[in-house]
C-alpha positions in Angstrom: 3.3 18.1 16.8 4.8 17.8 13.3 3.5 14.8 11.4 6.0 12.5 9.4 4.0 9.3 9.2 2.0 9.7 6.0 2.9 6.2 4.9 0.8 4.9 7.8 -2.2 7.2 7.2 -3.1 10.6 6.0 -5.6 13.2 7.3 -9.0 13.3 5.6 -9.2 15.9 2.9 -11.6 18.7 4.1 -13.7 18.7 0.9 -13.9 14.9 1.1 -15.1 15.2 4.7 -17.8 17.6 3.7 -18.9 15.2 0.9 -18.9 12.3 3.4 -21.3 14.2 5.6 -23.5 15.3 2.7 -23.6 11.8 1.3 -24.4 10.2 4.7 -27.4 12.5 5.2 -28.7 12.8 1.7 -27.8 9.4 0.1 -28.3 7.3 3.1 -30.2 4.5 1.3 -29.0 0.9 1.2 -27.7 0.3 -2.3 -29.5 -3.1 -2.4 -32.9 -1.6 -1.6 -35.3 -1.4 -4.6 -37.0 1.8 -3.7 -35.9 5.2 -5.1 -33.8 6.2 -2.1 -31.8 2.9 -2.4 -31.5 3.4 -6.2 -30.1 6.9 -5.7 -27.4 5.6 -3.3 -26.7 2.8 -5.8 -26.4 5.2 -8.7 -23.9 7.3 -6.7 -21.7 4.2 -6.0 -21.8 3.2 -9.7 -20.7 6.7 -10.7 -17.8 6.3 -8.3 -17.0 2.9 -9.8 -16.9 4.5 -13.3 -14.5 7.2 -12.0 -12.1 4.7 -10.5 -12.2 2.7 -13.7 -11.2 5.8 -15.6 -8.4 6.7 -13.1 -7.0 3.2 -13.4 -7.6 2.8 -17.1 -9.6 -0.5 -16.6 -13.0 -1.9 -17.2 -15.5 -0.8 -14.5 -16.8 -4.3 -14.3 -13.6 -5.2 -12.5 -13.8 -2.5 -9.9 -15.0 -3.5 -6.4 -15.2 -1.4 -3.2 -13.8 -2.8 0.0 -13.0 -1.6 3.6 -9.4 -1.0 2.7 -6.1 -2.6 1.7 -6.0 -5.5 4.1 -9.4 -6.8 3.3 -8.7 -6.1 -0.4 -5.5 -8.1 -0.4 -7.2 -11.0 1.3 -10.2 -11.1 -1.0 -8.2 -10.5 -4.2 -5.8 -13.4 -3.5 -8.6 -15.7 -2.6 -10.5 -14.7 -5.8 -7.5 -15.4 -8.0 -6.9 -18.8 -6.3 -10.5 -19.6 -7.1 -9.8 -19.1 -10.7 -6.3 -20.3 -11.5 -5.1 -20.5 -15.1 -3.6 -24.0 -14.5 -3.4 -26.7 -11.8 -0.9 -26.2 -9.0 -0.3 -25.2 -5.3 2.8 -23.0 -5.5 2.8 -19.2 -4.8 5.7 -16.7 -5.0 5.8 -13.5 -3.1 8.4 -11.3 -1.3 9.6 -11.2 2.2 8.7 -7.5 2.5 5.0 -7.8 1.7 2.4 -6.1 3.9 1.2 -8.2 6.9 -2.2 -8.7 5.3 -0.6 -10.5 2.4 1.6 -12.6 4.6 -1.4 -13.5 6.8 -3.4 -14.5 3.8 -0.6 -16.7 2.5 -0.3 -18.3 5.9 -3.9 -19.3 5.6 -3.2 -20.6 2.1 -0.5 -22.8 3.5 -3.0 -24.3 5.8 -5.0 -25.3 2.7 -2.1 -27.1 1.2 -0.2 -24.3 -0.8 3.6 -24.0 -0.8 4.7 -20.4 -0.5 8.1 -19.1 -1.5 9.0 -15.6 -0.2 12.0 -13.9 -2.0 14.4 -11.3 -0.6 15.3 -8.0 -2.2 18.6 -7.2 -3.9 20.8 -4.4 -2.4 18.7 -1.7 -4.1 15.5 -2.9 -2.5 14.1 -4.6 -5.6 12.9 -8.0 -6.7 15.6 -9.8 -8.8 13.7 -10.8 -11.9 16.2 -13.5 -12.8 15.9 -15.1 -9.4 12.1 -14.8 -9.6 12.0 -16.7 -12.9 14.3 -19.4 -11.5 11.8 -20.0 -8.6 8.9 -20.4 -11.0 7.9 -24.1 -11.4 5.1 -26.0 -13.1 3.0 -25.7 -10.0 3.2 -21.9 -9.7 -0.2 -20.5 -10.0 0.1 -17.0 -8.4 2.7 -14.3 -7.8 1.9 -11.5 -5.4 4.3 -8.6 -5.2 3.6 -5.2 -3.8 4.1 -2.2 -6.1 5.5 0.2 -3.5 7.3 -0.8 -0.4 5.8 0.9 2.7 9.0 1.1 4.7 11.7 2.2 2.4 9.7 3.3 -0.7 11.2 1.1 -3.5 9.0 0.3 -6.4 8.9 -3.1 -7.9 9.0 -3.8 -11.7 5.4 -5.1 -11.8 5.0 -4.7 -15.5 8.1 -6.8 -16.1 6.9 -9.4 -13.6 3.6 -9.5 -15.5 5.5 -10.5 -18.6 6.9 -13.5 -16.8 3.4 -14.4 -15.5 2.0 -14.3 -19.0 4.9 -16.5 -20.2 4.3 -19.1 -17.5 0.4 -18.9 -17.3 0.5 -17.4 -13.8 -1.9 -15.0 -12.1 -0.5 -11.7 -10.7 -1.6 -9.6 -7.8 -0.1 -6.4 -6.7 -0.7 -4.4 -3.5 -0.7 -0.8 -4.7 -1.7 0.9 -1.4 1.5 2.9 -1.2 1.6 4.1 -4.8 -1.9 5.0 -5.9 -2.2 8.8 -6.0 1.6 9.2 -5.8 2.7 7.7 -9.2 0.8 6.8 -12.4 -0.3 3.2 -12.1 -2.5 2.9 -15.2 0.1 0.8 -17.1 0.4 -1.5 -14.1 -3.4 -1.8 -13.7 -3.6 -3.0 -17.2 -0.9 -5.7 -16.7 -2.0 -7.4 -13.5 -4.9 -9.7 -12.7 -5.7 -7.9 -9.5 -4.6 -4.9 -7.4 -5.6 -3.2 -4.2 -5.7 0.5 -3.0 -6.7 2.1 0.3 -8.5 5.4 0.7 -6.8 6.6 3.8 -3.3 6.6 2.1 -4.4 9.4 -0.2 -6.5 11.6 2.1 -9.6 9.6 1.9 -11.5 8.1 4.8 -10.3 5.1 6.7 -12.4 2.0 6.0 -12.5 2.5 2.3 -10.6 0.8 -0.5 -10.8 -0.6 -4.1 -9.9 -3.9 -5.6 -9.5 -4.3 -9.4 -10.0 -7.9 -10.6 -9.6 -8.5 -14.3 -13.2 -9.2 -15.6 -11.9 -12.0 -17.8 -11.5 -14.2 -14.6 -14.3 -16.3 -13.5 -13.7 -16.1 -9.8 -15.9 -17.6 -7.0 -17.0 -15.7 -3.9 -15.1 -16.5 -0.8 -18.1 -16.1 1.3 -21.0 -18.2 0.0 -24.4 -16.5 -0.9 -22.8 -13.0 -0.7 -24.8 -10.5 -2.8 -23.0 -7.2 -2.2 -20.4 -6.0 -4.7 -21.4 -8.9 -7.0 -20.5 -11.4 -4.4 -17.0 -10.0 -3.8 -17.6 -9.1 -0.2 -20.4 -9.2 2.3 -21.8 -6.2 4.3 -23.8 -3.0 3.4 -21.9 -0.8 1.0 -20.3 2.2 2.7 -21.7 4.9 0.3 -20.3 8.0 2.1 -16.9 6.6 2.4 -16.8 5.5 -1.3 -17.9 9.0 -2.4 -15.3 10.7 -0.2 -12.6 8.4 -1.3 -13.4 9.0 -4.9 -13.1 12.7 -4.5 -9.8 12.3 -2.7 -8.5 10.1 -5.4 -9.5 12.5 -8.1 -7.8 15.4 -6.4 -4.7 13.3 -5.8 -4.5 12.2 -9.5 -5.0 15.9 -10.7 -2.2 17.1 -8.3 0.1 14.2 -9.1 2.8 16.1 -10.9 2.8 19.0 -8.5 2.9 16.7 -5.5 5.9 14.8 -6.9 7.8 18.0 -7.3 6.8 19.0 -3.7 7.9 15.7 -2.3 11.2 15.6 -4.1 12.0 19.1 -2.7 11.2 17.8 0.8 13.4 14.7 0.3 16.3 16.8 -0.9 15.9 19.1 2.1 16.0 16.2 4.5 19.0 14.6 2.9 20.9 17.9 2.9 20.2 18.4 6.6 21.9 15.1 7.5 24.6 15.1 4.8 28.0 13.6 5.3 27.1 11.8 8.6 28.6 8.4 8.4 26.5 7.2 11.4 23.3 7.3 9.3 22.3 4.8 6.8 19.8 5.9 4.2 18.1 3.1 2.2 17.3 3.4 -1.6 13.9 4.7 -2.4 11.8 5.3 -5.6 9.1 7.1 -3.8 10.2 10.5 -2.6 7.5 10.5 0.1 9.2 7.7 2.0 12.7 7.6 3.6 13.9 4.6 5.5 17.1 5.0 7.6 19.1 3.8 10.6 20.9 5.7 13.3 24.0 3.6 14.1 23.9 2.3 17.6 20.5 3.7 18.5 17.4 1.5 18.5 14.6 2.7 16.3 12.0 2.6 19.1 14.1 4.9 21.2 14.6 7.3 18.3 10.8 7.3 17.7 10.1 8.1 21.3 12.8 10.8 21.5 11.3 12.4 18.3 7.8 12.2 19.8 9.1 13.9 23.0 10.5 16.7 20.8 7.3 17.1 18.8 7.9 14.9 15.7 5.7 11.9 14.8 7.8 9.3 13.0 7.6 5.5 12.9 9.7 2.3 13.1 8.0 0.7 10.1 4.6 -0.4 8.8 1.9 0.5 11.3 0.5 -3.0 11.0 3.8 -4.3 12.4 3.9 -2.1 15.4 3.9 -4.0 18.7 5.8 -6.9 17.1 9.2 -7.7 18.5 10.4 -8.6 15.1 12.3 -6.1 13.0 10.8 -4.4 9.9 10.1 -6.9 7.2 12.1 -4.8 4.8 15.2 -5.1 6.8 14.8 -8.9 6.7 14.3 -8.7 2.9 17.5 -6.6 2.6 19.5 -9.1 4.7 19.8 -6.7 7.7 19.7 -8.6 10.9 20.3 -8.4 14.7 20.6 -5.1 16.4 21.1 -3.3 13.1 17.7 -4.3 11.9 16.0 -2.9 15.1 17.7 0.5 14.4 15.3 1.1 11.5 13.1 4.1 11.4 10.8 5.5 8.7 10.0 9.1 7.9 7.2 9.9 5.4 6.0 13.2 3.9 2.6 14.4 2.7 1.1 17.4 0.9 1.1 19.6 4.1 4.7 18.9 5.1 6.8 22.1 5.1 10.5 22.4 4.2 11.4 24.1 7.4 9.8 21.2 9.4 11.8 18.7 7.4 15.1 20.7 8.0 14.3 20.8 11.8 13.6 17.1 11.9 16.9 16.3 10.3 18.8 18.4 12.8 16.8 16.7 15.6 17.9 13.3 14.4 21.5 14.4 14.3 21.2 15.7 17.9 19.6 12.4 19.1 22.5 10.5 17.5 25.0 12.8 19.3 23.3 12.3 22.6 23.5 8.5 22.3 27.0 8.1 20.9 29.3 6.0 23.0 
């Protein structure tokens, strides 16, 4: 089967897998243990922390290892809310955030916060003027994803940061879809927290990073937690952290070449479906993600037909699968009803071949022809 769902997850890099096994057998100590075996494991984790700080261009004191993007989003938002720059109970976000952010903010509502979720403009971006109009004296946090996981638009986080500084507001950004695909060093230096997830850039599942600006005096969400300076409970996953670090380093080193590769794949796909008025392609800033609709054909049916023909695609964020609701990005773009349920997502990776992309485009055209009328 040809895989076109890299935005959901990516295969583990072979060198990272080898390092995982080596670390699990040779650096198996608990990082909290005071004996030499524990100290060796802890030293390896601290080396990885330093490496991520360098890749992000931030202070290593603000780098924390997590189990992935969802946990990272939850803990980062809770940490920021424990250390607001002013009094208030108002949070701004977008309609199209990852489900882990929406779930976290639903919990915040139960604790008395008011949450305003903004839609996208027609190009799939946050309108900065609208965002500033929604800021009020009570606004203490803005959380906006960097890269949209369903259509691939990139939000102007550094511009949003300027608004936050102007109004004394903390800023969190979910960078799960963009780390390893675009340079986020400038962003990392402009936010109060960000999250990344190892399995999106060929690292192991169950690994992730949060950056929290060290100037913040946040409080642990879980009382009496000692791991990761109180940021999260649980024994530190040393082999996953080591493997994720290697995958991150390889992704950063190959960034320019991969961007070129992904642009060629995108151009090939768009050429394969050119001039077909029954297809709607949504704007994207990430060449690795293409969100589209086949007019009159439900996305779930398209996905199943592609699967039958040997192509793995999706109908949106993997964390949304099983829900009867349309993709959040369709709601954010104002696409409703049957049209919203026609959405599918195609995403490329480093192993995707041009001929596979060409064949997928032709397959989608054939599926559309089979279901016309």
